[in-house]
C-alpha positions in Angstrom: 0.0 0.0 0.0 2.9 2.4 0.8 4.2 1.9 -2.7 0.9 3.0 -4.2 0.7 6.2 -2.1 3.1 8.1 -4.3 1.4 7.4 -7.6 -2.0 7.9 -6.1 -1.0 11.3 -4.7 0.5 12.3 -8.0 -2.7 11.3 -9.8 -4.8 13.5 -7.4 -2.5 16.5 -7.9 -2.8 16.1 -11.7 -6.6 15.8 -11.6 -7.3 18.6 -9.1 -4.6 21.1 -10.1 -2.7 20.0 -13.2 -5.6 19.2 -15.5 -7.5 22.5 -14.9 -4.3 24.6 -15.5 -3.5 22.7 -18.6 -7.1 23.1 -19.9 -6.9 26.9 -19.1 -3.6 27.2 -21.1 -5.0 25.3 -24.0 -8.1 27.5 -24.3 -6.0 30.7 -23.9 -3.7 29.6 -26.7 -6.4 27.9 -28.9 -6.4 30.6 -31.6 -2.6 31.0 -31.6 -0.2 33.6 -30.2 -1.4 36.3 -32.6 -5.0 36.1 -31.4 -3.7 36.0 -27.8 -1.7 39.2 -28.3 -4.7 40.9 -29.9 -6.9 39.9 -26.9 -4.4 41.1 -24.4 -3.9 44.5 -26.1 -7.7 45.1 -26.3 -9.1 47.8 -24.0 -11.4 45.3 -22.2 -8.4 43.2 -21.2 -5.4 45.6 -21.1 -7.2 48.1 -19.0 -8.2 45.7 -16.2 -4.7 44.1 -16.2 -3.0 47.4 -15.8 -5.4 48.5 -13.1 -4.8 45.2 -11.2 -1.0 45.6 -11.5 -0.7 49.1 -10.3 -3.3 48.9 -7.5 -1.8 45.6 -6.2 1.7 47.0 -6.4 0.7 50.1 -4.4 -1.2 48.0 -1.8 1.9 45.8 -1.4 4.2 48.8 -0.8 1.8 50.5 1.6 0.8 47.4 3.6 4.3 46.1 4.0 5.6 49.5 5.1 2.8 49.8 7.6 3.2 46.2 8.7 6.9 46.6 9.2 6.5 49.8 11.3 3.8 48.3 13.5 5.8 45.1 14.0 8.8 47.1 15.1 6.6 48.9 17.6 4.9 45.9 19.1 7.9 43.5 19.1 10.6 46.0 20.0 9.1 48.4 22.5 8.0 48.2 26.1 4.9 50.3 25.7 1.9 49.3 27.8 -1.0 47.6 26.0 1.1 45.7 23.4 -1.2 42.7 23.5 -4.2 45.0 22.8 -2.3 46.5 19.9 -1.5 43.1 18.5 -5.2 42.1 18.8 -6.3 45.3 17.1 -3.8 44.8 14.2 -5.1 41.3 13.6 -8.7 42.2 13.9 -9.1 42.8 10.1 -8.3 39.1 9.5 -11.7 38.2 11.1 -13.6 40.5 8.8 -13.9 39.4 5.1 -12.4 42.1 2.9 -15.6 42.8 1.0 -17.3 43.3 4.4 -14.6 45.8 5.3 -15.4 47.6 2.0 -19.1 47.7 3.0 -18.1 49.2 6.4 -15.9 51.9 4.7 -18.8 52.8 2.4 -21.2 53.1 5.3 -18.6 55.0 7.4 -17.0 57.4 5.0 -19.1 57.4 1.8 -22.0 59.6 0.8 -24.8 59.4 3.4 -22.4 57.5 5.6 -21.8 57.9 9.3 -19.3 60.7 9.1 -21.4 62.4 6.4 -24.4 62.4 8.7 -22.5 63.4 11.8 -20.1 66.1 10.6 -20.8 66.4 6.8 -17.5 64.7 5.9 -17.0 62.1 3.2 -13.8 60.5 1.8 -13.3 61.7 -1.7 -12.6 59.0 -4.2 -13.8 56.2 -1.9 -15.7 54.6 -4.9 -12.8 54.1 -7.3 -9.1 53.1 -7.3 -8.3 55.2 -4.1 -10.9 53.4 -2.1 -9.8 50.0 -3.4 -6.2 50.7 -2.5 -7.0 52.0 1.0 -9.4 49.2 1.9 -7.1 46.4 0.5 -4.2 48.0 2.4 -6.1 47.8 5.6 -7.0 44.2 4.9 -3.5 43.3 4.0 -1.6 44.9 6.9 -2.1 41.9 9.2 -0.5 39.6 6.6 2.6 41.8 6.4 2.6 42.3 10.1 2.6 38.6 10.9 5.5 37.9 8.6 7.7 40.7 9.8 6.7 40.3 13.5 7.6 36.6 13.2 11.0 37.5 11.9 11.6 40.0 14.7 10.3 37.7 17.4 12.5 34.7 16.6 15.8 36.4 17.4 19.2 34.8 17.8 21.6 37.6 17.0 20.8 40.7 19.0 24.6 41.3 19.5 24.8 42.8 16.0 22.6 45.7 16.9 24.1 46.1 20.3 27.5 46.3 18.8 26.4 48.9 16.3 24.9 51.0 19.2 28.1 50.5 21.3 30.1 51.8 18.3 28.2 55.1 18.3 25.5 54.4 15.7 22.1 56.0 16.4 18.9 54.1 16.4 18.0 55.1 12.8 21.6 54.3 11.6 21.4 50.9 13.4 18.1 50.2 11.8 19.3 51.2 8.3 22.6 49.3 8.4 21.8 46.3 10.6 18.1 45.5 11.2 16.7 46.4 7.8 19.2 44.2 5.8 18.5 41.3 8.1 14.8 41.8 7.7 15.0 42.1 3.9 14.0 38.4 3.2 10.9 38.7 5.5 10.0 42.0 3.9 10.3 40.6 0.4 8.2 37.6 1.4 5.6 40.0 2.8 5.6 42.0 -0.5 4.9 38.8 -2.5 2.2 37.6 -0.2 0.4 41.0 -0.2 0.8 41.5 -3.9 -0.8 38.1 -4.7 -3.5 38.8 -2.1 -4.3 42.2 -3.7 -4.2 41.1 -7.3 -6.6 38.2 -6.4 -9.1 40.5 -4.6 -12.6 40.5 -6.0 -15.0 41.6 -3.3 -13.4 45.0 -2.6 -13.1 46.0 -6.3 -16.6 44.8 -6.9 -18.0 46.9 -4.0 -15.9 50.1 -4.5 -14.7 49.9 -8.1 -17.7 48.7 -10.1 -20.0 51.6 -9.2 -17.2 54.0 -10.4 -16.5 52.0 -13.6 -13.1 50.9 -12.5 -12.4 47.4 -13.6 -9.8 45.0 -12.4 -9.0 41.5 -13.8 -11.2 39.8 -11.2 -14.2 42.0 -11.7 -13.9 41.8 -15.5 -13.7 38.0 -15.2 -16.9 38.1 -13.2 -18.7 40.3 -15.7 -17.6 38.2 -18.7 -18.3 34.9 -17.1 -21.5 35.6 -15.1 -23.1 38.5 -17.0 -22.1 38.1 -20.6 -23.1 35.5 -23.3 -20.8 36.7 -26.0 -18.3 34.2 -27.4 -15.6 36.9 -27.3 -16.2 37.2 -23.5 -15.3 33.6 -23.0 -12.0 34.1 -24.8 -11.3 37.1 -22.7 -12.1 35.1 -19.6 -9.6 32.4 -20.4 -6.9 34.9 -21.5 -7.2 37.0 -18.3 -7.2 34.0 -16.1 -4.1 32.6 -17.8 -2.5 36.1 -17.4 -3.2 35.9 -13.7 -1.5 32.5 -13.5 1.6 33.8 -15.3 1.8 36.9 -13.1 1.5 34.8 -9.9 4.3 32.5 -11.2 6.5 35.3 -12.2 6.2 37.1 -8.8 6.5 34.0 -6.7 9.2 32.5 -8.8 11.3 35.8 -8.7 10.9 36.0 -5.0 12.0 32.4 -4.5 15.0 33.0 -6.6 16.0 36.1 -4.6 15.5 34.3 -1.3 17.3 31.1 -2.4 20.1 30.3 -0.1 19.0 32.7 2.6 18.2 31.4 6.0 15.3 32.5 8.2 15.7 36.0 9.5 16.2 36.2 13.2 17.3 39.4 14.7 16.2 42.0 17.2 16.6 43.3 20.7 14.5 41.7 23.4 11.0 43.2 23.7 11.2 46.2 26.0 14.8 46.8 25.2 16.5 50.2 24.8 15.8 50.3 21.1 12.0 50.5 21.6 11.6 53.1 24.4 12.1 56.4 22.7 9.0 57.3 20.8 7.4 54.0 21.5 4.5 55.4 23.3 3.8 58.0 20.6 4.0 55.3 17.9 1.6 53.1 19.9 -0.9 55.9 20.2 -0.7 56.6 16.4 -1.3 52.9 15.7 -4.2 52.7 18.2 -5.9 55.7 16.5 -5.3 54.1 13.1 -6.9 50.9 14.2 -9.9 52.8 15.5 -10.3 54.8 12.3 -9.7 52.0 9.8 -11.3 49.1 11.5 -13.5 50.0 14.5 -15.3 52.9 12.9 -16.2 51.0 9.7 -17.5 48.1 11.8 -19.5 50.4 14.0 -20.9 52.2 10.9 -21.9 48.8 9.5 -23.7 47.8 12.7 -25.5 51.2 12.9 -26.5 50.8 9.2 -27.9 47.3 9.9 -29.9 48.7 12.9 -31.3 51.8 11.2 -34.8 51.6 9.7 -33.9 53.1 6.3 -31.1 54.7 4.4 -30.6 58.4 5.1 -32.1 58.4 8.6 -29.8 59.4 11.4 -28.4 56.4 13.2 -29.8 57.3 16.6 -31.6 54.9 19.0 -35.0 56.3 17.9 -34.4 55.0 14.4 -33.1 51.6 15.4 -34.8 48.4 14.6 -34.0 44.7 14.3 -36.3 44.3 11.2 -33.3 44.4 8.9 -31.9 41.3 10.6 -35.3 39.7 10.3 -35.3 40.3 6.6 -31.7 39.1 6.3 -32.6 35.8 8.0 -34.7 34.5 5.1 -34.3 31.5 2.9 -31.4 32.9 1.0 -29.4 33.3 4.3 -30.3 29.8 5.4 -29.4 28.2 2.1 -26.2 30.2 1.8 -25.1 29.4 5.3 -25.9 25.7 4.8 -23.9 25.7 1.6 -20.9 27.5 3.2 -20.9 25.1 6.2 -21.0 22.0 3.9 -18.3 23.3 1.7 -16.1 24.5 4.5 -16.4 21.3 6.4 -15.9 19.1 3.4 -12.9 21.2 2.1 -11.3 21.1 5.6 -11.6 17.4 5.9 -10.4 16.6 2.4 -7.6 19.1 2.5 -6.2 17.6 5.8 -6.5 14.1 4.4 -4.8 15.0 1.1 -2.3 17.2 2.8 -1.3 14.4 5.1 -1.0 12.0 2.1 1.4 14.4 0.3 3.3 15.1 3.5 3.9 11.4 4.1 5.0 10.8 0.5 7.3 13.8 0.5 8.5 13.5 4.1 12.1 14.8 4.6 12.5 15.7 1.0 11.2 18.2 -1.5 9.4 16.8 -4.6 7.3 18.0 -7.5 4.2 17.1 -5.5 4.9 19.6 -2.7 5.7 22.3 -5.3 2.5 21.6 -7.3 0.4 21.7 -4.2 1.9 25.1 -3.2 1.3 26.3 -6.8 -2.4 25.8 -6.3 -2.4 28.2 -3.3 -0.2 30.8 -5.1 -2.4 31.1 -8.2 -5.2 33.7 -7.8 -8.5 32.2 -6.9 -10.3 33.7 -9.9 -7.9 32.1 -12.3 -8.1 28.8 -10.5 -11.9 29.0 -10.6 -11.9 29.6 -14.4 -9.5 26.7 -14.8 -11.7 24.3 -12.8 -14.7 25.4 -14.7 -13.0 24.7 -18.0 -11.9 21.3 -16.8 -15.0 20.1 -15.0 -17.8 22.5 -15.9 -19.4 20.1 -18.3 -20.0 17.6 -15.5 -20.3 19.7 -12.3 -21.4 23.2 -13.5 -23.7 25.1 -11.0 -23.1 22.6 -8.3 -21.5 22.6 -4.9 -19.1 19.9 -6.1 -17.3 22.2 -8.5 -16.8 24.8 -5.8 -15.5 22.1 -3.6 -12.9 21.1 -6.2 -11.7 24.7 -6.4 -11.5 25.0 -2.6 -9.4 21.8 -2.4 -7.1 22.9 -5.2 -6.7 26.3 -3.5 -6.3 25.3 0.1 -4.5 22.0 -0.3 -1.2 23.7 0.5 -2.5 24.8 3.9 -3.1 21.3 5.0 0.1 20.0 3.5 2.3 22.7 5.1 0.7 22.3 8.5 1.2 18.5 8.6 4.5 18.4 6.8 6.1 20.6 9.5 4.6 18.5 12.3 5.6 15.2 10.7 9.3 16.4 10.4 9.2 16.7 14.2 7.6 13.3 14.8 10.1 10.8 16.4 10.5 8.1 13.8 11.3 5.5 16.5 7.7 5.5 17.6 6.4 4.4 14.2 9.2 1.9 13.9 8.2 0.4 17.3 4.6 0.2 16.2 5.6 -1.5 13.0 7.9 -3.9 14.8 5.0 -4.8 17.1 3.0 -6.0 14.1 1.0 -2.9 13.2 0.4 -2.1 9.6 1.2 1.3 8.1 -2.3 2.7 8.5 -2.7 1.3 11.9 0.6 2.7 13.1 -0.3 6.1 11.7 -3.7 6.0 13.3 -2.6 4.8 16.7 0.8 6.6 17.1 1.0 9.6 14.7 -2.5 10.9 14.8 -2.8 11.3 18.6 0.6 13.1 18.7 -0.4 15.3 15.8 -3.9 16.0 17.0 -3.3 19.7 17.9 -1.6 20.3 14.5 -4.4 18.5 12.7 -7.1 20.5 14.6 -5.3 23.8 13.8 -5.0 23.0 10.2 -8.6 21.9 9.9 -9.8 25.2 11.5 -7.6 27.4 9.3 -8.9 25.8 6.1 -12.5 25.9 7.5 -12.1 29.7 8.2 -10.7 30.4 4.8 -13.4 28.4 3.1 -16.2 29.9 5.2 -15.9 33.4 3.9 -14.3 32.7 0.5 -15.9 34.8 -2.2 -13.7 35.1 -5.3 -14.0 31.5 -6.5 -17.5 31.0 -5.2 -18.8 34.1 -7.1 -17.5 32.6 -10.4 -18.6 29.0 -9.9 -22.0 29.2 -8.0 -25.3 28.3 -9.7 -28.9 28.9 -9.0 -28.9 26.5 -6.1 -25.3 26.7 -4.8 -24.7 30.2 -3.7 -22.6 30.5 -0.5 -23.3 33.0 2.2 -20.6 35.4 1.0 -22.1 35.4 -2.5 -25.6 36.0 -1.0 -24.3 39.0 0.9 -22.6 40.5 -2.2 -25.6 39.8 -4.4 -28.0 41.6 -2.1 -25.6 44.6 -1.8 -25.4 44.8 -5.6 -29.2 44.8 -5.7 -29.1 48.1 -3.8 -30.4 47.2 -0.4 -27.7 48.6 2.0 -29.5 48.0 5.3 -30.3 44.4 4.7 -26.9 43.8 3.1 -25.3 45.4 6.2 -27.2 43.1 8.5 -26.1 40.1 6.4 -22.5 41.3 6.5 -22.6 41.6 10.3 -24.0 38.1 10.5 -21.3 36.7 8.3 -18.6 38.5 10.3 -20.0 37.1 13.6 -20.1 33.6 12.1 -16.4 33.9 10.9 -15.4 35.3 14.3 -17.2 32.4 16.1 -15.4 29.9 13.8 -12.0 31.6 14.6 -12.5 31.4 18.3 -11.4 27.7 18.7 -8.3 28.6 16.6 -7.4 31.4 18.9 -7.9 29.2 22.0 -5.8 26.5 20.4 -3.1 28.9 19.6 -3.0 30.2 23.1 -2.4 26.9 24.8 1.3 26.5 24.0 2.0 30.1 25.1 0.3 29.5 28.5 2.1 26.2 28.8 5.5 27.9 28.3 4.7 30.5 30.9 3.9 28.0 33.5 7.2 26.1 33.1 
C-alpha cells in the first residue's frame, strides 16, 4: 500500500490542479499567439490588467511599510498595551475584505456615518483610491505577521548592540543592521500581499464597479457571469491565464531572490532600549489608526444594519431589528448551509490529502509539494476559471465544482501544516509500532494521529475559516442552487439594499469570528504552557 501512495497522490494532484491549469492554457492559446496578443492588447483586457497591477503594487508597498513599522513597535518596544495593539492589528483578519469595503462605504461614503454626523466624506472612496485604501487595511495583518515573526525569533541581537556601542544611532542601526537582516521577510511579505491584492474580487466589486473601475477579477466576473458573447469567453480564459503567469513570475522571482538565505532572526529583546524612545507616541498613532480604519467602519456597518432606512440618522430612535429579520430569510439559510457544507468538506479533504502528500514527500522536496503550493499561489479567480473549463461540463452550477476549487486552492495549507509536524515526529515511535505488528495505516492512526492532533485541529480550523468566507472562486462558480453565504451578501448589496446587506455582512462576520475562536484558543495553549514552566 505504501508503494501506491506516491502514484495515487500524483494522480490526485494532476486531476485537481494540473488538468485544470492545462485546460486553461489550451483554451487561452487555442487561436494562436497572434490572437492571444490581440486579446491582451484590447481595452477590455489591457485596462483591467493594468489596473490590477498598479493597485496591487501600491497596496503591497503601503501594507508592507505599515506592517513593518507596526511590527517594530509591538515587538521592539515596552509600551503598555502591546497585547491589545496586536489584537487590534489582527482584527481585520476576522472580517472578510468585502465586508470591510461595506463598512468603509457606510462609514466614510455619501450618506455614511461621518457624512451624517459632521458632513465629511472620503473623496474617491468609490474608485481606485478606495480600493487601495481598503485592501491595504485588509493586507496589513498579513505583512505584520510575517515581519513580526522574523523579529520575534531572534538569535543575533549582538549585531545591533555592537552597532549602538560603536556610536550608531537608532536610525543608523536600523538602516545598516536591522533592515538588511529583515530584507527576506519584507520581500516575502511583499509577494504575499501582492498576490492577495491582485486576487481580490470583493473590494473592487463593491468600491470599483460603481465607479466604472475594472480589475482583472471584476472583469472576469462580468464576462463569465453576466455576458453571453463568445468573445467574452475568450477574454475570460486569457485574463485567467494572465493571472497565473503573473503569480508564477512574482512568486518565482521572490523564491530566486530568497534562495540560499536562512530565516531572519534578529532584534533586541522586547522592551529593550531600542524601543523606548518614541514607542508610546507610535503606539498611540497605531491605536488611533486601528480605531479609524477598523473599529469605525465596523461600527458604521452595525449602525446601518440597525437603522430603519437609508438616510435616517443612526440614533436609537431609528433603530430596529427588522433588517436582521429580513436578512434571516431562505437565502441566508441556504447560503449558510452551503458555506458550512463546503467549509467542512474542504477542511476534511484538505487535511487528508495534505497528510498524504506530507507522508509521500517526508524529509525531501518533490514536485508534489511544489505543485500543491502552486495551487495556493495562483489567484482564486484564475483557478476557478481553470476548474470550470476542466469540469464545468459535469459539475457546473453545483457545490461539487466549488469544492474542487476549494481543495485545489487550500491543499497547500493542510500540506504545510502537517509536513512541518511530521518532520518533528520521532521516527522510533512508528518503527516500534511496525515492529510490534501494526500495519502502516494502523501505526499512523494509533501513534502519529494522537501526537499530531493539535496540529491537525489547527490546520482543519484554518482551512475551515478560509473556506467559510471565500468569495472570489464562489462568485464565479456558483449556480442557482449553490450560492454561498458570502455570495448571498454580495448579491444583495449589488441589488441596492444597503440596510439588509449590512445586516447580512454583520451576521457573516459574527459567524467567521465564532469559527475563529477555537483557533485562537488552540493557539493560546502553547504560550500558556510555556509561561507555566
